[in-house]
N, C-alpha and C positions, 0 to 999 in steps of 0.2 A: 844783205844788210837791210835792216829796218830802221826807218826814221820815225820818231814820235815827236809830235808838237802838241804840247798841252795848251788848250785854248785859255787865253788870259781874259777873255770876255765871253759873253753868252754866244752860244752857237747860233748862227744865222744862215742856215742852208735851205734845202728844199722841203724841210719838214719842221714844224714847230713842236718842240719837245719840252714838256714840263716834268719836274721831279727828278732831274739828273743832278748829280753833284760835281761831275767832272767829265770833260770831253777831250779826247786826243785825236789829232789827225794822224793817220798811219799811212806811210808810203815807203817806197824802197827804190832802189836803183835797178832799172831793167830796160833793155832795148824795147820790149813790147810791154809797156807798163799796164795796158788794159788787161792783157792776159794774166799778168802778175797780180793785179788787184783782184781779178776774178778768183784766182787760186787762193790768195791770202784770205779773202773774205770767206770762202767756203771752209777753209781749214779752221779759221777762228770760230766761225759759226758752229762747226762740228764739235769744237773743243768746249765752247761755252754753253750751248743751248741743248735742250733735250727734245727729241722727236716726240710728237709733232711740234714744229714751230712754223713761223709764217714769213712769207716774202711778199712784199707789195711793190709793184712797179707801175709806172705810167708809160704810155706809148703815143704814137701818132694816131690821129683820129680815124684814119682809114684801116687800121690794123685789127680792130676788134674781132671781126669774123675769122681772119687768119689765125689769130692767137687762140681763139676758142676751139677752132677746128683742128689745130695742129697737135693737140696734146690729149692724153688720157688722164693727166694729172687733175686733182681736184682744184679747179681754178674758178674764181668768182669775178665777174665783171661788175663794175659800178661806175656811174658817171662821177667825175670829180666835182662837177659844178663850175669848173673853170674853162674858159675858152681862150684861144690864142688866135691872132690874126695870121691867116695863111692864104696861099694862092695855089690854084691848080689851073693850068692853062692861063687864060686871061681873067679867070674868075677869082675875085678877092672876097674872102668871107671869114667869119668867126667859127673856128673848129673846136669842138669839144676835146678836152684832154681826158681820155679814158684811163681808168685805173683797174688793175688786176691784182687779186690776192690769191696766192697759192699756199695751200697747206702742205708743208714739207714733212712727209712721213718717214723718209729714209734718205740715205746718202745718194741713191740713184735718182730720186726725185730732185734733190738739191742740185746734182750735176746736170740733170736734164734742163732745169729752169735756167741755170747759168749758161749752158751751151746754146740754148735756143734764143734767149733774149737779153743777155748781158750787154750786147752792143747798144741797147737803148740807154744804159747808164753812160756809155761813152758819148751818146748823143745828148747828154744832159737831161735825161728824164729821171724822175725819182726812182731810187732802188734802195729798199730798206729791208733788213732782216731783223726779226724780233720774236720773242718767246710767246707772248700772250696776244690774242686777237683784239687789241684795244685801239688800233689805228682807225681814225675817223677823218672825215673831211668837213671843214668849217669854212664857209665863204670861199670854197674852191681850192683850199690848200690842206695838205695832209697835216694832221696833228695827233699827238698822243701824250699821255701821262704815264710815266714809267711806274710799274708796280714795284713794291719793295724788292731790293736786290735784283734788279733787272738791268740788262745791257742790250743795246741795239747797235746795229752797224748800218751806216748810211754812206753811199758813195759820194765822193767829192767831184768837183768839176772835171769833166772829160774822163771820169773814172781813173783819175791819176792816183787816187788812193781812196781811203775811206775814213770816216769818223767813227770812233768807238766812244759811245756815250753810256754812262753807267751811274747808278747810285749805290753800287756795291762798295762798302767801305774798303775791302781788300784792294780794289783797283783804283783807289784814290792816289796810290803811290805809282809814280812813273816806272819805277824799277819792277814792280809787280806786273804791270801791264806789259812791259818789255819782255819779262821772263815768260809770261803766259803766251804771248804771240810767238816768241822764238820756240817755245815748246810745241805749239800748234804746227808751226812750219817744219819742225824736225820730223813730224809724222809723214811728211810728203816724200 
């Protein structure tokens, strides 16, 4: 079962998005909602986007080396420009929030990225899937302007679900979004 909630006000999550006409929160009922969100996002991305597309995520400050060393995928690290207060041992400091963008060339790459790092979405780090490499950081926060007829997917708090943001006229109808998502999930 899929639950859709149409935003009745501007989206205010982990990314600033301009140029969208409608946003829906997508969730469902599952014992392991994180795994279900991961699976649903992958299936919807495969249904809506054309390879190559992009996935950007943020992580903890000490993970940069591990993330870059753990994969053969085309991944690009960039500092976000944002810091968070953190502590190791008895040392309190401002740690950088690193960001990584992966070019998703095929289904295997999509599955690899989700399997390796989707837990970061559960830890409330940014996790966004999109078609065109237009995501930037301004004043430490992710932002993008959608190109015509573009859709992006962004995880919700604790990866409980994801937000589907689009400016495609066909998806301004809740019924069309529901039908598309159900169609994507039936491929599973």
